[in-house]
N, C-alpha and C positions, 0 to 999 in steps of 0.2 A: 806689498801687503794688500793693496786695494784689489789686486787681481785675485788673490786667494779669498778675500772677503766676498767678492761677487760670485765666485764659484760656489761657495758655501750657501749663499743666499739663494742662488738658482737651484741648487740641489734640495734645499729645504722647501722651496716653493713647489718643486716637482713632487716631493713626498706628500705635501699637503693636498695638492690636486689629485694625486692617486688615491689618497684616503677618502677624499670627498666623492670621487667617482665610484669607488668601491662601495661606499655607504649608500649612495643612491641606487646602485645596481642591487645591493643586498635587500633594500626595502622593496624594490619592484619584484625581485625574485621571491621573497617571502610572501608577498601578497598573492602572487601566482600560485604558489604551493598551497597556501591556505584556501584559496578559492577552489583549487582542484580537489583538495581533501573534503571540503564541504560538499561538492558535487558528487563525489564518490559515496559519501554517506547517504545523501538524498537518493541516489540511484539504487543503492542497496536496500534502503527502506522501501522504495517503491516496488522493487522486485519481490521483496518478502510479502508486501501487501497484496500484490497480484497473485502470488502463489497461494496465500492463505484464502483469498476469495475464491480462487479456482478449486481449492480442496473442498470448501463448503458447498460450492455449486455442484461438484461431483456427487457429494452425499445427497443433496436435494434431488438431483436429476435421477439417481438410481433408486430413490425411495418411492413413497406412495403419493407424492404431491402435497404432503403436509409437512409441518415443521417437526413432527414427532421423531423422525430419524435423526435430526440434528441434536435433539435433546438426549437421545440414546448414545450417539457417537461422541459428543462433547460433554463430558460429565460435569464440568464446572459451568456450563451454560445456564442462563437464567431465562425462564419463560415469563414474558410480560403480556400475556394474553394474545396480542396481535403481532408481537415480534419476539425474537430471541436475541439475547446478547451473549457473545462468546468473548471471554477475556483472554488476552495474549500478553506474554511478558516481552522483554526487550529483544529476545531472540525469535519472536513470533511463534512461541510454543504456548499451548493452552495452559492457563494458570488460574488461580483464585483471584477474586476481585482486588484484594489488597495488594497483590504483586503486579497488577496489570499496568502495562505501558500503552498498549493498543487494545482496541476492541472491535469486534465485528458485530454489526447489527443486521439481522436477517428478518425480513417481513414479507408476507404474501402481498402481492400487488392487487389492487381492486379490480383490474381488468382480467382476472383469471376467469376461466369458464369451466364447464363440465369436462371438456376434452383437453384443456390446457391450464396448467397451474404455473404461475410465474412468481419468482421470489426476487426481491431486491436485496442485494448484499453490499454493504458499505463497510469499508475498513477505515477506521479513524484513529487518530492519536489521542493522548490523554487530554488534549485541549479541545477535543471534539472537532478537529479539522479533518475533513475527509481526505484520505490519501488515494483511495481507489474505489470505484463503484462498478458493480457487475449485476446483470440480470440473468437469472438461470430459469430454464423452462423444463417442465416435466409434462410429457404427454400421457394423459390418462387413457388407459386401454378401454375401448368400448366393446361390449359383447353384442352379438347379433340379436339376441332376444330382447335387448334394451332399445333397439332401434325400431322406430315405427315405420312400417312400409306402406306405400301407397300403390294401389293397383295401377298398372300401366294401361293407358287408354281409357280409363274410367270404368272398367268392368269389375 
C-alpha cells in the first residue's frame, strides 16, 4: 500500500507542477498578445494620421497658397482667422465637431513669402496629443511684369 500511495502522490505533484507551469506560460503569452494588439492599434492610428495630413497637404499645395481651398474641400472645417480646424471621426473621415475623435489643425507659417506659402498641418487626438505633423509648401507663380529688372552693366 505504501508503494501505491507514493505513486499517487508523485502523480498528483506532477499534475500540480504542470498546472503551475501552464499558468505562468499563459500569463506571459497573454501579455505578449495584449502588447502586440496595442502596437497594432497605435500603428494603424499613426498610418491614418499620416494619410490625413498628406491629403490636406495635397489640397493646400494644388490651391492658391491660402487656406480658402481647405474651407471649400472640407465642408465641416472651422475657420479661426489664422488657422483651420478639420474634425475627423474614429475612422479618420471628416465629420461634425460633436462626433470628432481626431482633428487636424492647419495654419500658415509666419516665414511664408510672396513666392512661397507654407502651412503647418498637425493631426491630434481628442486629448490634444499630436499624432503627426507635416509642413506643406505652395510655390506662388510670379509673372514677368511683376519682376523688377535692372539694366546689365549700369546702362
